[in-house]
C-alpha positions as CSV (number, residue, x, y, z in Angstrom):
1,M,-23.4,-104.8,66.5
2,K,-25.4,-103.0,69.2
3,S,-22.6,-100.5,69.8
4,F,-22.3,-99.9,66.1
5,L,-25.9,-99.1,65.7
6,A,-25.9,-96.9,68.9
7,L,-23.1,-94.7,67.6
8,A,-24.7,-94.5,64.2
9,L,-28.0,-93.4,65.7
10,A,-26.2,-90.8,67.9
11,V,-24.5,-89.3,64.8
12,L,-27.9,-89.1,63.0
13,A,-29.5,-87.4,66.1
14,V,-26.7,-84.7,66.2
15,A,-27.0,-84.1,62.4
16,H,-30.8,-83.8,62.8
17,N,-30.3,-81.1,65.4
18,I,-27.8,-79.3,63.0
19,A,-30.4,-79.5,60.2
20,G,-33.1,-78.2,62.5
21,V,-31.1,-75.1,63.2
22,R,-30.3,-74.4,59.6
23,A,-31.6,-77.1,57.3
24,G,-29.7,-77.8,54.1
25,D,-33.0,-78.5,52.4
26,A,-36.4,-76.8,52.5
27,D,-38.5,-77.7,55.6
28,P,-41.4,-80.1,55.1
29,L,-44.9,-78.8,55.1
30,Q,-46.5,-82.1,56.1
31,D,-45.7,-85.2,58.2
32,F,-43.8,-86.7,55.3
33,C,-43.5,-86.6,51.5
34,V,-42.2,-90.0,50.4
35,A,-40.3,-89.6,47.1
36,D,-42.1,-90.7,44.0
37,K,-39.0,-91.4,41.9
38,A,-41.1,-92.8,39.1
39,S,-42.9,-89.5,38.5
40,G,-42.1,-87.5,35.4
41,V,-42.8,-84.2,37.2
42,N,-39.7,-81.9,37.6
43,V,-39.4,-80.3,41.0
44,N,-36.6,-79.4,43.4
45,G,-36.4,-82.8,45.0
46,F,-39.1,-85.4,44.3
47,P,-42.9,-85.2,44.1
48,C,-44.8,-86.9,46.9
49,K,-46.0,-90.4,46.6
50,D,-49.7,-90.9,47.1
51,A,-50.0,-91.2,50.9
52,S,-52.3,-94.2,50.6
53,M,-49.4,-96.1,48.9
54,V,-46.8,-95.3,51.5
55,T,-45.5,-98.2,53.7
56,A,-42.9,-98.6,56.4
57,N,-40.4,-99.9,53.8
58,D,-40.3,-96.3,52.4
59,F,-38.6,-95.2,55.7
60,M,-35.9,-98.0,56.1
61,F,-32.6,-99.2,54.7
62,R,-30.9,-102.4,55.5
63,D,-27.2,-103.5,55.7
64,L,-25.4,-100.4,56.7
65,D,-23.5,-102.8,59.0
66,I,-22.1,-104.6,56.0
67,A,-18.6,-103.6,54.9
68,G,-18.2,-102.1,51.5
69,D,-15.8,-103.4,48.8
70,T,-12.5,-101.5,49.1
71,S,-10.6,-103.4,46.4
72,N,-10.2,-100.3,44.2
73,M,-7.4,-97.8,43.5
74,L,-8.5,-95.5,46.4
75,G,-9.0,-98.3,48.9
76,S,-12.3,-96.9,50.1
77,N,-16.0,-97.4,49.6
78,V,-19.0,-95.2,50.4
79,T,-22.4,-96.8,51.1
80,A,-25.0,-94.1,50.9
81,A,-28.4,-94.0,52.7
82,N,-30.0,-91.0,51.2
83,V,-33.3,-90.3,49.4
84,M,-32.3,-92.5,46.6
85,Q,-32.2,-95.5,49.0
86,I,-34.8,-94.2,51.5
87,P,-37.7,-92.4,49.7
88,G,-39.1,-91.3,53.1
89,L,-36.1,-88.9,53.5
90,N,-37.6,-86.6,50.8
91,T,-38.0,-83.1,52.3
92,L,-36.5,-84.1,55.7
93,G,-33.0,-82.6,55.1
94,I,-30.9,-85.5,56.4
95,S,-29.0,-88.6,55.2
96,M,-26.2,-91.0,56.2
97,V,-23.2,-92.8,54.7
98,R,-21.0,-95.6,55.8
99,I,-17.4,-95.3,54.7
100,D,-14.9,-98.2,54.6
101,Y,-11.2,-97.7,54.3
102,A,-8.7,-100.4,53.5
103,A,-5.3,-100.7,55.2
104,P,-2.9,-99.3,54.5
105,L,-3.8,-95.7,53.5
106,G,-7.3,-96.2,52.2
107,L,-8.5,-92.8,51.0
108,N,-11.7,-90.9,50.6
109,P,-10.1,-88.3,48.4
110,P,-10.6,-84.5,48.6
111,H,-14.2,-83.7,47.7
112,T,-17.1,-81.4,48.6
113,H,-20.8,-81.8,49.4
114,P,-22.3,-78.7,47.9
115,R,-25.6,-79.1,49.7
116,A,-24.6,-80.4,53.2
117,T,-22.6,-80.1,56.4
118,E,-21.2,-83.5,57.4
119,I,-20.6,-84.9,60.9
120,L,-18.5,-88.1,61.0
121,V,-17.8,-90.6,63.8
122,V,-15.0,-93.2,63.6
123,M,-16.4,-96.7,64.3
124,E,-13.2,-98.6,63.9
125,G,-9.6,-97.8,63.2
126,T,-7.6,-94.5,62.9
127,L,-8.3,-91.8,60.4
128,S,-6.5,-88.6,59.3
129,V,-9.2,-86.1,58.4
130,G,-9.4,-82.5,57.5
131,F,-11.0,-79.7,55.5
132,I,-9.7,-76.6,53.8
133,T,-11.3,-73.2,54.1
134,T,-11.9,-70.6,51.4
135,A,-8.9,-68.8,52.8
136,N,-6.9,-72.0,52.0
137,K,-6.3,-72.9,55.7
138,L,-6.2,-76.6,56.6
139,F,-7.9,-77.9,59.7
140,S,-6.9,-81.5,60.3
141,K,-6.9,-84.1,63.1
142,T,-6.1,-87.7,63.7
143,L,-9.2,-89.5,64.9
144,E,-9.5,-92.8,66.9
145,K,-12.6,-95.0,67.4
146,G,-15.4,-92.9,68.9
147,D,-14.0,-89.5,67.8
148,V,-16.3,-87.1,65.9
149,F,-15.4,-84.5,63.4
150,V,-17.4,-81.9,61.4
151,F,-16.9,-80.8,57.8
152,P,-18.6,-77.5,57.0
153,K,-21.0,-77.3,54.1
154,G,-19.3,-77.0,50.7
155,L,-15.7,-77.1,51.9
156,V,-13.1,-79.4,50.4
157,H,-12.4,-82.3,52.8
158,F,-10.9,-85.8,53.0
159,Q,-10.3,-88.8,55.2
160,Q,-7.5,-91.4,55.1
161,N,-6.8,-94.6,57.0
162,V,-3.5,-94.1,58.9
163,G,-3.9,-97.2,61.1
164,Y,-2.7,-100.7,60.8
165,G,-6.1,-102.3,60.2
166,N,-9.2,-101.5,58.2
167,A,-11.2,-98.5,59.3
168,V,-14.9,-97.7,59.3
169,A,-16.8,-94.4,59.7
170,I,-20.4,-93.4,59.8
171,A,-21.4,-89.9,58.8
172,A,-24.7,-87.9,58.7
173,L,-25.3,-85.0,56.3
174,S,-27.8,-82.2,56.4
175,S,-29.4,-82.9,53.1
176,Q,-31.6,-85.7,51.7
177,L,-29.2,-85.7,48.7
178,P,-25.9,-83.9,49.6
179,G,-24.1,-84.4,46.2
180,T,-20.4,-85.3,46.1
181,Q,-17.9,-83.7,43.8
182,Q,-14.4,-85.1,43.9
183,V,-11.8,-82.4,43.2
184,A,-9.4,-84.4,41.0
185,Q,-12.1,-86.3,39.2
186,S,-14.0,-83.2,38.4
187,L,-11.0,-81.3,37.0
188,F,-9.3,-84.1,35.1
189,G,-12.2,-86.4,34.4
190,A,-14.7,-83.8,33.1
191,S,-16.6,-84.8,30.0
192,P,-16.0,-83.2,27.5
193,P,-12.5,-82.6,28.9
194,L,-11.4,-79.2,30.1
195,D,-8.8,-77.6,27.8
196,A,-5.4,-78.9,28.8
197,S,-3.8,-75.4,28.6
198,L,-6.3,-74.1,31.1
199,L,-5.5,-76.7,33.6
200,A,-1.7,-76.5,32.9
201,K,-1.8,-72.7,33.7
202,S,-4.0,-73.2,36.8
203,F,-1.7,-75.9,38.2
204,K,1.6,-74.5,36.9
205,I,2.5,-77.7,35.1
206,D,3.1,-78.8,31.6
207,A,0.1,-79.5,29.3
208,S,1.5,-82.9,28.5
209,L,1.2,-83.9,32.2
210,V,-2.4,-82.6,32.2
211,K,-3.2,-84.7,29.2
212,L,-1.7,-87.8,30.9
213,L,-3.8,-87.2,34.0
214,Q,-6.9,-86.7,31.9
215,T,-6.3,-90.0,30.2
216,K,-6.1,-91.7,33.6
217,F,-9.2,-90.1,35.0
218,L,-11.4,-90.4,31.9
219,A,-10.6,-94.1,31.8
220,A,-11.6,-94.6,35.4
C-alpha cells in the first residue's frame, strides 16, 4: 500500500513539473479556485466556489487503491481523479487516473486526450504501450512494474496487458479535465451516425461492414 501511494505521488509530482513548464490549462491567479459545479455560469472551466465554503474535502479523493471492474469487452477500467471528482483541481492544470487491465490482453484502446500530456507508471504487471505521431510513426515499448512512459498531448495512444496476471497503472495528466476520445468509438459510434459511404471510403472497406460496425458501437 505504501509503495503504491509513493509511486502514484511520484508520477503526480513529475506531471506537475511538466504542467509548470507548459500548462495544459490556464495558470491560476489566486491560491485556489475550487470548482462550483452547481453554478449556472458558463466559463472555460468552472466558476470559483465562495472561499468561505471551501473545506479540505474539496481537495481530496478516496479509493484510488481499489481495483476497477474489468468485466467488460475491453477488459479494462479507468478510475478518474480529475476536477469532476476533486473540485479543488479547478485551474490547477493537473489530474490523475488509475487504469486496471484484466488478463489476458485487457486493453485501453487507441484514444487521445485533446487537452493533456500523460505520464504513466506501471504499478503491477506488464503492458505494451505506444503512441502514433502525426507522421504516422509508431513509438512503442513493453513496460514492467516501475517503468514510466509519456504520451504527448493530443496524440493517439494505447495500453494493453501482455502479461500473465492483471495489470495496474497510474497516470497523471496536464489538465484538470483532459478529455478522452476513443478513436473507434468516435468514428463508428457517433450520434447521429457518420455516413457509411464516408467511412467506407476512408477505411477502404465495404459500406455494409461499416454499417455492421456502427450497429455494434452504437449499441455499446
